[in-house]
Structures are given as structure tokens and as C-alpha cells.
N, C-alpha and C positions, 0 to 999 in steps of 0.2 A: 632682602637682596640675595641671601645665600641660596635661596631656592630657585632663583631665576636661572634660565639657561644662559650659558656664557660661551665656553669654548666647545662648539658643536661641529659635527662633520659637515653639515650643509653650509655652515658659516665659513669653514676652512676652504671648501670647494669654491664658494662664491668669492672669497678673498683671493684665492689663487687666480681665478678668472680675471678679476679686476687688476691684480698685480701684473699679469701678462700684458694687458692692454696698456696700462699706464707706464710700465717699464719701456715698452716699444716706443710710445710717444715721447717719453722723456729722453731716451737715447737719441732720437732724431733731433729734438729741440736743443739738447746739449751740444751736439756736433754742429748744429747750424749757428747758434748764437752764443754758446758758452754758458748757458744758464739752464738749470733744471728747477722744477717746482714741486712742492709738497702736494701729494694727492690725497691727503687725509680727509679734507673737507668734501671734495666731490665723491670720494669713496664712501664716506658716511651717508651722504644723501642717496647714492645709488643703492647702497645696502638696504637702507630703510625702504626705498621704493620697491625693491624686489622681495625682501623678506616679509613685508606686510601681507603678501599673498599666501604666506604659510602660517599655519597655526602656531601659537606659542612663541612668536619672535619677541625678543626683549631688547631693551636698551643696551644691556651688557653684551648680547650676541652681536648687535650692530657695531658696538665698540671694538669687538675682536676682529670683525671683518675689516674695519678701517685701519686698525693697528697692523694687520697683516699686509693690506694693500699699500699702506704708506711706504713700505720698503721700496716700492717702484719709484717714488719720487726722489729717493736718496741713493740707493745702491747704484742706480744708473749713472751717477756722477763718476763712476769708474772710467767712463769714456773720456774724462778729462786728461787721461794719460795713456791708455792702452793703444789708441790709434798711432801713437808715436813709434811703436814697434814696426808698423808698416811704413811710416815716413822715412825711417832709416834703412829700410829694406831688409830688416832681420826676419820679419814675418811677411808672408805673401797673402795670408788670410788670418782669420781668428780661430786658432785651434779650440775646438769645443771644450774638451776636458780640462785643458789648462786654464781657459777663461772661466769655466764653471767653478773649478776648485779654488782659484785665487779670489774670486768674487764671493763665493759662499763662505769659505773659511774666514776671510777677512771680515765679512759682514757679521757673521755669528760672533766673532771676537768683539766686534763693536758693541753688540748687545750685552755681552758679558762684562765688558769694561765699564759700561755706563750704569750697571746695576748698583754698585756701591755708592754711586753719587745721587741716587733717588731721594734719600732722606734729606741730604744737604741742599740739593739744587731744585727739588720739586716740592717736597712737603714743607720744609722750613725756609724756603727762599721766597723773596718778593719779586723774582723775575716774572715778567708778564706772560711769557709763552703765548703769543697772540694766536697762533694757529691751533694750539692745543685747547685754549679756552674757547675759541670759535667752534671747533669741532664738538666740544662738550655741550655747548649751547644748542647746536643743531641736533645732536643726539637726544638731549632732554626734550626739546620741543617735538621732534619727530616721533618719538616713541610713546608720548602721553596721549593715546588715542581717546581717552575719556574726555578730553577737552577739545571741542569742535574747532575752536579758533586755532589752537596749536596744530591740529591735524591739517587745517587749511594752509597754515604757514609752511608745513612740510611739503605739501603738494606744490605750492607756489615756488618753493626753493628748487624743486626738481625742474619745474618749468623754466626757471631762470637759467639753470645749467644747460638745458636743452636749447634755450633761446641763444645763449652765447655760443654754444657748440655749433649750431646750424649756421649762424652768421660767419663765424671764423672758418668753418669748413668751406663755405661758398667762396669767401674772399681768397682763401688759400688756394682753392682750385683754380680760380680765375687768375691768380698771381703766378703760382708755380706750375700749374697744369696747362691752362689755355694760354698763358703768357699775355693776357690782355691788360693786366694791371702791373705797374712797377712796384717793387717792394721798398722803394725809397728814392730820394732825390737829393741832390746837393748842388749848390751854386759855388763854383770855384772862381777865385780872383787873386790878383797879386798886388802888392804894394811894394814897388821896387823889385827886389828878388824874393821877398817874403811871400809865402803861399798861405792863403786862407781859404776856408770853406764855410758855408752856411748849410748844414745838413738836416735831413729829416728822414727817419725811417717810418715805415707804415705797418710794422708787425703788430698784430692785435695781441699776440701772446706777450710780447714785451710791454705793450700798453698795460695789460693786466698785471704783469709783474710790478710795474711802477705803482699801480694802485695799491698792491699788497704791501710793498716796502714802505710806502708813506713819504711825506714831503721832506723829512729830514734826510733820509737816505737818498731820495731823489735829487735834492739840491747838492748833496755831497758828491754824488756821481757826476752831476753837471759841473761842479767845480773841478773835478778831476779831468773832465772833458775839456774845459777851458784851459787848464794848465797844459794839457797835451797839444791842443789844436789852436789855442789862442796865443800861446807863448813858445812852447818847445818847437813845434813844426815851423812857425815863422822864423825863429832864430836859427834853427839848423839849416833851413832852406836859404837863408841869407848868407851863411858862411860856407855852404857846400857848393861844390862845382858840379852842376848837373847839365845834362843835354838840353839846350833851349828848345829843341824840336820835340822833346818828349812831352806827353800830356801832363797837366798839373796833377790829376789824380794819381798817375803812375809815379811821379816824383815824390809826392807827399806820402803815399802809402808805402813807398820804399823806405823813406826816412823813418816812418812809424815802425815798420817791421824790424829795421836794423838797429834803431836807437831808442825811440820813445817808449816802446812797450817794455824795455828793460828798466826804465825809470818806474813804470807801473809795477814791475816785478819786485823791485827793491822796496817800494812803498808797501806792497802787500806782505812782503816777507817780515818787515819790522813790525807791521801791525799785527800779524799772526803771533809773532814772538811776544809782543807786549800782552796779548790776550792770554797766552800761556803763563806768563809771569803773574798776572793778576789772579790766576786760578790755583796757585800752589796750595793755598790754605784749604779750599774746598776739596782738593784732591787728597790731601793728608787726612782730613776729617772723614772722608768717604772710606779711605783705607782702614782707618781705625775702627770704624763701624763694621766693616766687612770682617776684619780679623776677630773682632769681639763676638760676632755671630758665629764664626767658625769654631771658637773655643767652647761655645755653649749652644750647640745646634739644637739640643732638646728644648731650649727655651722658645724655639720657633713655634712649637705647638700652642703656646700660650698667647701668641700674637694674633690680633684680629685678622680676619680673612683679607680685609682691604689693605693690610700692611704686609702681607706675606710675599717676599721675593722668592726667586729660585733659591734653594738651599745652597750654602757655600760648597757643600760636597758635590752637588750637581754641577755647579759652576766650574769647579776645578776639573771634574771629569770631562765635561764638554770642552773646556779650554785645552786640556791635554790632547784630546782627540783632534782639535783644530790645529794645534801645533804640529802633530804628526802629519796631518794632511798638508800643511804648509811645507814641511820638510820634504815630503815626497814630491809636491808640486815644483818646488824650486830645484830639486835634484833632476827631475825630468827636463826642466828648462835649461839647466847648466850642462846636462849630459851631452847636448847637441854641440857644445862649444869645442869639443876635442881636447880639452884640458886634461891634465893628469888627475887621477882620483884624489890625491891629497889636496891639490889646489881647488878642485871642484868642490870637495866637501867643506873646505875652509870658507869658500865663497858662499855656499849654501848656509852654513852656520851663521856667518856674519849677516847675511841678508835677512834671514828669518828672525834672528835676534834683534836686528835693527827695526824690522817691521813690528815686532811684538812690543818693544819698549817705546818706540815713537808712537805707535798706535795707542798705547795706554795713555801717554801724555796728551795726545791730541783729543782723546775722548772727552776729557774735561773741557778743553777749549771749545770743542764743537757743541757740546751740551750747553755751555754758557751762551754761545752765539745764538743757538736755537731759542733759548729762553729769552734772550734780549730782543732779537729782531724776527724770529721765526725761522723755520727750516728753509723756506724758499729764498730768503734774502741772505742766508749765511754764505759767506764767500769761502766755500770749501777749497777753491783753487789756491787760496793763500796758503793753506796747510800743505797742499801739494807742492807748491814752489819751495817752501822750506824743506820738505822731505826730500825732493829730488836734488836739491843743492847739497844737503848734508850727506846723503848716501853716495852721491857722485864724488864728493871730496874724499870720503872714506875709501871707496873703491879705487880712486886715483892713487891714494897712498899704498894700498895693497897691490895694485897692478904694477906700480913702479918697483915695488919690492920683489915681486915674483916674476917680473919680465912679461906679464900678460899684455902690456900696452906697447910692446916693441913692434907689433905688426898692426896693419890697418884692420885686419880681421879681429884681432884682440881688442883694439880700441872700440870697434863697433859692437862687439859682444859686451864689453863693459858698459857701454851706453845702454844697450838693451836690458842688461841686468838691473841697472839703476832705475830704468823706467818700470820694469816688472815689479821691483821691490816697492816703488812708489805706489803702484796700483794696489798692492796689498794694504799699504798705509791708508790710502784713500778709501778703500772698502771699509776699513775700521772706522775712519773718521765720519763717513757719510751716515752710517747706521747709528753711531753714537749721537750724531746730530739729530737723528729722527727719534731715537728711542725715548729720550727724556721728554720730548714733545708729546709723544703718545702716552707716556706714563702720567703726564700732567692731565691729559684728557681723562684717563682712567681714574685718576685721583678725584677728579671733580664729579664723575658719575658713579663713584664707589665700586670700581671694578677690582678684580683680584690681580695684583701686579704680576705674580708668577705666570698666570695664564696669558697675560699680555706678552710677556717675554717669550713664552713658547710660540705664540702666534707670530711674533716678529722673526723668530728663528726660522719658522716655516716660510715666511715671506722672503727671507734672504735666499733660501734655496730655490724657490720658485722663480724669483727675479733673476737669479744667476743663470738659470737654465735658458732664459730668453735672450740674454744680452749678446752672446756670441752669434746666433743666427741673425738677429736684427742688425748687428754691426756688419756682418758679411753682406746682407742685402743692401744696406745703405752704401757701403764701400763700392760695390759693383754698379750701383745705380748712379751715384754722384761722384765718388772719389773724394779723397781728403786733400787738403793743402799739402803739396809735396809728395803725394801718393796717388797716382792715377792708374787704375787697372787697364785702361785702353788709351791709346794715343789720340783717338779721334773724339774724345769727350769734350763737352761744352764747359770751358773753364769758368763761365759765369755761374754755373750750377754747383760748383765744387763746395762741399761742406767745409767751412773754415776750421772747425775744431780748434778754436783759438788757444784753449788751455793746453791741449796736447802739443800743438805747435810750439808754444812757449816753453813748456817743460822739456821737450825734445831739444830745442835750441840751447837751453841752459845746460843740459847734460852733455851734449856734443861740444859745447864751448869749453866746459871744464876739462874734458878729456883731451881736447886738442890745444889747450892753453890759449884759446882765442876768444874766451868769453869777454863781452864788453863790460868789464868791471866798472869802468868810469860811470856809465849810465846807471848801473845797479847801485853804486855808492851815492850818486845823486838822489836816486829814489829812496835809499835808506835815510839820507839826511832830510829829505823832504817829508818822509813818513814820520821821522822824529819830531820835526817842527809841527806837523799836523796833530800828533799825539799831545804835544805840549799845549797847543791851542785848545784842543778838546778838554784837557784837564782844567785849564783856566776857565773855560765855559762852565764846566761842571762845578767848579769851586764857587763861581758866582751865581749858581742856581739858574743859569740861562735856560730858556725853553729850547733854544737851538743848540745842537751838538754837531760835531764834525768827525764822524767815525772814519778813521784812517783807512779801514778796509774798503769802504764805499768809494772814497776818493781814489784809492789805488785802482779799483775796478774801472772808474771813469777814465783813468789815464790809459790803461792798456786795452780797453775794448774800443772798436771803431765807433765813431759818433753816430753812424746810421743805426747802431744797436742801442746806444745809450740815450739818444733823443726821445724815442717813444717811451722809455722807462721814465724819463723826467716828466713827459706829458702825462703819463699815468699817475705819477705822484702829484702833479699839479691838479689833476681831476680829483684826486682824493682830498686835497686841501680845499678845493672849490666846493665840493659836496659838503664837507664838514662846515664850512662857512655859511653855506645856504641854509643848512639845518639850524645852525645857531642863530641866524638872523630871521628865521621863520617866525611869523607872528602867531603861529599855532604852537602852543607849548614851548615858548622860547627857552625855558630852563629845564625841559624834560629830556634826560639822556636816553630815554626809551626810543625816541625818534631817531637819534643817530645810530643806536644799535640796530634798529630795524633797517635803516638805509644802508648802513655799512655791511650788514649780513647779506642784503639783497645784491649789493654791488660786488661783494666778494664771490658770491655764487655765480653771477654773470661772468666775472673775470675768470673763474675756474673753468667755466664753459668755453670761453674764448681760447684759453690755453690748450685745453684738451682738443677742441675742434681743429685748430691749426696744426697741432702736433700729429694727430692721427691722420689727417690728410697727407702730411709729409711722408708718413710711413707707407700709406697706401700708394702714393705716387711713386715711391721707391720700388715697390713691388711691380707696378705697371712698367716702369722703366727697365727693370731687370728682364722682365718677360719680353719687352720689345727688343732690347739690345741682343738678348740671347737668340732671338729668332731672326736676326739680321736687320731689324728696324732701327728707327731713330732713337736717340736718347731724350727726345722731347716729343713723344708720340701724340700728345694731345695739343701741342702748340698750334695756335691760330696765327702765329706771326707772319707766315708767308701771305695769307689772305689779307691780314691787316696792313702789311707792307704795300699791297696794291692800292689800298684805300687811302692811307695816310702818306705814303711815299717816305721822303726823308724826314718827315715830322713824326714818324712813328714813335720814337723814343720820348719826345715831348708829350705826345698824346697819352702814352702809357703812364707817364709820371703825373700828368694832370688828372687822369682818371683815378689813379691810385690815391692821390691827395684828396680828391673829392670824396671818395668812398671812406677814407680814413676819418675825415672831418665829420661826415654824416654819422658814422658809427660812434665817434666820441660823443656827439650831441645826444644820440639815442641812448648810449650808456648812461649818461648823466640823468636824462629825463626818466628812464626806467628805474634807476636807483632812487631818485627823489620821489617817485610815486609811492614809496613805502611809508612816507610821512602820514601819520595818523591825524586826522582832523578832529577837532573838538565837536562833540554832538551839539 
């Protein structure tokens, strides 16, 4: 293994190219629905497909490409908070250098913070790391060209990704481009004053996310959805005084935005804190291991190549450099506030120190979540909610002490600084979430850990370069909730940016002393009850669990988003049951591995296809609007209106539903085709 190519120039160039593409697609998807997805598996397949045309490509070289490219699926989660700076009017666009440095330095610190945890949480841990294991299996199969059957499996895997990508691209084009298909539907009704809805979203990317998270997380999200829309909204609408002439969706969504999502925020916050508490021991063990290595760095030479991390000296040098960059970045950010030098530097010091310490703590929590449910399903937003609340309370105390909050401008700046600080914490958290997953893949294919860590550091820089331009394109094309660059934009096309909206609301509420603490406290209590229930289920060795983070997501995400996730999870359960009940090899786990691998690759293709079309549509809209055209340049709605008249909306929903059902059936049939028959 030591003689195989591993960290090569061509691999780094290919990894950078894939990073750019997947960062763009993940930024769009995160702003639209509040979720991002790991790109490790599709990156591994794409790498193998391309590098096989070059001589001497190896499994380790492909692993380095996917390691670098996987930064795209995680660092892009920075958009869970950065758009808030436009929502409060502090920024009018995304400054390239500020965005680049906060993303890159935070991301690189995330790599460094998670290195001491590798032994405890990867090598010696029983955590499943679903995506890391899946990526390793794909790499092993794809690079063993001496085996004809495994080579065929690799080619079939690429076909599955292309199959899913083409389907999702076409559906997304007809939905968001031509506007022929609706992206969801809902039936609203009342019982007395109580408002109810039966929703269904048609997003193929979310369907795929549901398949990847599995039935337990899917049911937990559904339970959160039922808590919000089956209990909270009906109760609140019963006791609220609302305009009887207003539409039911308008009333219900208003109650959700002002009250219910804060219940979800409280649930997510306590769930994240609980996760941190359960990881105190692994963090301490990782630190002991790191300091032990630092005292005896010469011993590193005696360690096997497959166990060599970056040296402690290198880690400390890079860490110091990232801290200096963070100090410079925050000073530039604070310098525009007009505050005195003394107050400005004290705020810079407090913000950077908070980002560093909080980032170190959440690195362990995020690594644990990635090991438990995978990077795609890890609720990074829960970490962001905790971070923005704590830093806002700290800045509130400092601001009231130095008089910074005496003016509206000062309060707005404090809100902006809280959001910017949280973005640094999220950058650390997202990469920590990804690094241990990649190190698990490397551990299984016998890669060199320090080379993987270098590849991920490079991936952080490349991904950070892309984020600001993509955010600007999407902002000018669609706008964000509460931040529209033009007054004549179509409000139905606005990117919800749900996490950024939520975190902005929390920060503003703390500084204005108007945060809806009642709903947050209800969420905290609810989260505590859910944690207790989950502990009881675990104690009784129940197959079913109730992760509080998933329930919290179900509460604060709109049901048009959560329903396709549940359907995807249901498909995952259905496929597993069909394989288990198959008369062919009824006890053979190989069949399920084959089927699950095929379905995961199709799902990855669906995610990538829908996301990339969204980015391409954004570019088309920007070009159209900048030249005086429409913000829906490809829309066929005027022509369709002449055909269907007042029934256009119903027709679009029925067509969207029909296409969604057909694709679900096709997904299942293609996945089950991987079952191997007895000769």
C-alpha cells in the first residue's frame, strides 16, 4: 500500500473541480430547503470514472479526491447563517474576502480540532459511520479492476448516479424553470377555529435525503411535524384572533413563523446540548492522546503509515495561522461599525475566543453525530442555534456595559456580529462533521490519515472560494426571506433560507428583549421529554429510537419539506422489507447491501441533479433580470393559463403528484433490480 499513489496533483485538481460543482449545488439546496448533503459517495464514483482513463490510478488516489470534494457537502452549511446579514440590512451583498476568510479559516480549524478524536471515535469506536463505510465499499469495488464483476458494478454505479441526475434535472427544469409542475400541494381545512392541513412536497432531493436518513429518523421527523401541525397550529389558531377573510395558509404560516418554529428551536437546542454532554469523555481522551503525542513527537516515526496524523507541531502552527486570520477578519468586520478602537478590539477578542472555544466543543458533537447517522442527516443547525443564542447573550451583556446598544445602529451591529461569529462556529462544526466520516473511509481502505487531512484542508479553501459568488448569484436571482434585491421579484420563488431566518430572528429578539422565550421554553421542555423517552427506549433495547434532533427538525421545518423526507424513509423501509421477504437468498445480507448501494447512488444522483439545475436557473434568471427581462424567463405559465384557465394551479399540482409517484415507483423497481438470483 505504501507504494501506491495517494496525494497527487491530478487528484487535487479533480477534487477541486468536483468541490466547486458540489459546493454550488449544496449552497442552493441549503438555501431552498435548509438541508445539505454529503458529496463523498458521488465524488468517489465520479473520481473512479475519470481517473480510470489515466494510468496508475489507485484506490488511495480516489479516496483523496472524495476526501477533498466532500468539503463541498459540509462547508456549504455556512449558508445556514450568513444570509442573515442581508436580512437585517447590514450587508447588501456577500463581500468576497470576508466570506472567504471566515469560511476557510473556520473550516481548517474544524479539520484540526477533529484530528485528536480520530483514535477514540474512528479506530476504537463502534459508531457505524454509514456514509464513510459506504464510500469505502464503493472505492474498494471500483478500483479492483482485476475482478470483472466488481468493475461492472462500478460502471453500473456511475450509470445509477447519471440516471438519478438526469431525472431530477428534467423534473427540476419543468418545476422551477418552465413552471409546468408544482413543487408540492396541501389540502387546508378547519375544525371550528382550528386550522389543519394535509401536505405533500414533491422534491426529489428531499425524497433522496429521506432514503439516506432511514426510517427511524424519518418517523421522528414526522412526529415533529405532527406535533407542530397536528397540535400546536390547531391550538394556537383556536386561541388566536385572526382575520376571517385571510387565507388559511397565510394564517397558519404566520403562526408557524412567529411561534411554532421557536418550539422547534428550543427542542433542537437542548438536543444539541445533550449531545455535547454525552461526548465529554471522548473529548478528554482525545486531548490526552494529542498532548501525549506532542510530548514525544519523535515517536511518530515509529507509527505505521496508516496511523500517522498531522504532527502536533504542524497542527499548532496551522492553528495559530488560522487564529491570526480570524483576528484580522473580525477586525475588518468590526472596523466598519465606527466604534472606538478599545471597544472594537475587545469585541474582536471576545468573538474570536468564543468561536475558537465553542468550535472546539462542537467538533466532538458533530463528529459523533456524523458517526451515528451520517454527515447528510446531522442537524448542524442545532449547533448554530446554540451558538447564536450564547454569543448574542454574551454580546448583550458587553453591549449594555459599554453603551453599544443605546442606538438602533449599535443594536443592529451587535446582531450582525453575533451572526458573523456564529458563521465561524458553523464552519468549524461542518468540517468536523465531515472529517471523521472521511477518516473512517480512509481507515477502511488503509489510507494515510495525514494526507487525507491535507486534502481536506485544500478542500476547505477551494469550497470557500466558491461560496460568496454563488450566494450573490442566488440572492440576485431569487432573493431571501426578508431580503429582496428588487421590489418586483416573484415572492413565490424566494429562497426560504430557514436556518438563517431562524437564527437572525433569535439574535434580533435577544438584543431587542422581544424574543419569544415562552415558545423556546416549551421547546426545551418538549426536547427534555423526548430525550427521556429515547433513553428509556435505549434501556429496553428497543429497535425504535426517538432522536430529539430529528423531532426538532420536524417541528420547525415546513411540512411540504418534511413529507418527502418521510416518504423517502418509508421507501427505505419498504425496500429492506422486500429484500428480507424475497424467496431468493432470504437470509443473505449481500442482497440488501447490493440493493442499498444501488438506491444510495440513485438518491445521490437525484440530489445532485435537482441542486445543479437550481444553480443553473439562478444564473439564467440573473442574466434575464440584468438585461431587463423577467425573473421567470423560461416560464410557460402564460401559455398554460390559456389552456387550463382558472384550473391551472390544480393541473400543476396533479401533474407534479403524478410525476412524483411515478419516480418513487421507478426508484424502488430500479433499486430492487440489484437482487441477485440463484443460478
